[in-house]
N, C-alpha and C positions, 0 to 999 in steps of 0.2 A: 643386780643386772649392772654389769662392767660395760662404761661406752668409753671409747677410743675416738678420739676427734683430731685435728690440728687445722687451722686456718691459711687460706695462702699467703697472708699477712706473716705471720708465724713462720712459715717455710723459706719466704723471704731473709726477714731477718735472723735466721740460724738458732730460732727457738727450738725447743724439744715437741714432742706430739703430749698434746693435750689428753688427761686420763680423769675420768670419773666413773664413781659410783652413786646407781641412782635404785631406790627403794618405789616400786609403783606398790601402791594399795590392791589389795585382791590380784596380784602377779600369780598365775597358774598356767601360763600360755609357756610353750615349746620354742616360739621365735617371736624375737622381736624385731621390728625395721624402725631407724630413727632417722629423722629430717628436723634439721635445724632451717629455719627460714633466710638465715644470713642477713646480710644488708644491714647491718645494727641493730637486729630484731633480737630479744631475749626468749621468743617463743621457740620451743620445741616438741616436737611429738614423739610417738613412740606408739606404732601398731604394732598389737601384740596378736598372735593367732598360734590356734591348733589345727593339724592336720588329719585326716584319716588316714589309712594305709596306703590308701589309692593316692595321695596327695591333694584331695580337695580340702579345703580352708572349711571346717565346721565350727567353729567358734574364733568372734575375734574381739577386741576391745582398741580404744582409741582414747590415749591420754594425752594429755597438753599441759605443759609447764609453762608459765607466764615469768619465771624467775631463773631462767639457764639451767632448769633442772632441780631447782631446789625442792620444788613440791610440786606433785603432778594432783591433776582431776581427771576424771574420766568423761569423755566424750558423748554423750546419748543421741543415739541416731531413732530411726523410728523402730517400733518395736518388729524383733524377726531380723532386724537389717544384719547383714553378714559383711564386712568390709573386708575385701580381698586383697584389695589395692589402693593405693592412692599416688598422683602425679602434680607434677608443680610446674608451675610457668616461669618461664624465664624474664618475660618481660614482668611479669607483677609477684614479686616474690611472697605476695599475701595471699595469692590465691593459690587454692589446690583443687584437686578433683578427685574424691573417696567413691571407689567402684563398689557395686553388690553384687556382683556376676550371677549370683543365686536369686535372687528378685527383679533383676534387670531394673536398677536403678544406680543413679547418681546421686552424688551429695556435692553440692560445690561452694564454696567458701571465697569471699573476696577479703575476706579481713582476718585470716589465721583463726577460721573457727569462732569468733565471735558471734555469727550468723551463719548458719548453714541452708540452702537450700534444695530441697529435695527433687528431683526429677524423674518420672517414669520414663522409661524408653522401651522399645519395640525390638530390640536386639540385645544379646549379652556382652557386656562391656568388659571382654576380656582385657585390653589396650585401648590407651588414650594417649594420643599424640600430639601436645599443644605448640601452636605453630611458633618457631621462634623470635616474631618481631610482631605479630598482630594477634593481640591480647585475647580476643575473643572468637579465634579461629582452633577450632578442634578437628581432630580427626579420630572415628570409634572404629575398633577392631570387632568383630565377633569372628572367634577364630574356628568354631563350630562350624559355623554357616559359611565361612571361607569370604565375608562381605566387610566391605569399610563403609564408616555412614561419615561423609564429611558436614560439617554445620560453620557458618559465619558468625553465628548468634549464641553461642553457647548451648547449643542442643535444643535452640526453636525448631520447631519444624523440620526434623529429622527426616530425610528420605535416601534410600539406598541408590546414591549415584556413582555407579563406579568411575566413570569418563572424569568426571570431577574431581574424582579421589585419587586417581592417578597421577593427574595433574598435579595435585597438591605434593603427592608423594615423591614425584620427579624432581619438580621443584625443591625440595626442601628432603634430597635423600640422606644426608647426613646425620638428620633428625630420627631416622628409623633405626633400631638396634635389633 
């Protein structure tokens, strides 16, 4: 796999684009999504996925490097977990949320996957939006049901409260893509 990357610092200093080749053990997927935590972190994540002809994710693996991509290890989730997406926090660069749409669960880490917290939820987590300034405020989207699920305590006691969700969305409209 070939990774292209550049930092804001290198762009300002007029440096060229950084390139790197990465070898993942057991590489057999047709898509890879790369995330570097930044903020002087040496941790890189690579989410690899395969899709069926309808576009549904049928297999996934999450890889973590703690040495800027020199070596990678596979992150193990619960049995049958199928990671579709991951979402990052602008407030805490060590915090990531991984979503398992098929099994209606999320995996949360505050320390770049040193420890994972699994949370079963009552909706399909197609999209997660993390608040730009409040670390534990998130908004979950179930696209098929057309509902939003807000929480100020990281999915503890989630309920579908459309009114509060709309206020959250309207307040931070630039965060919705």
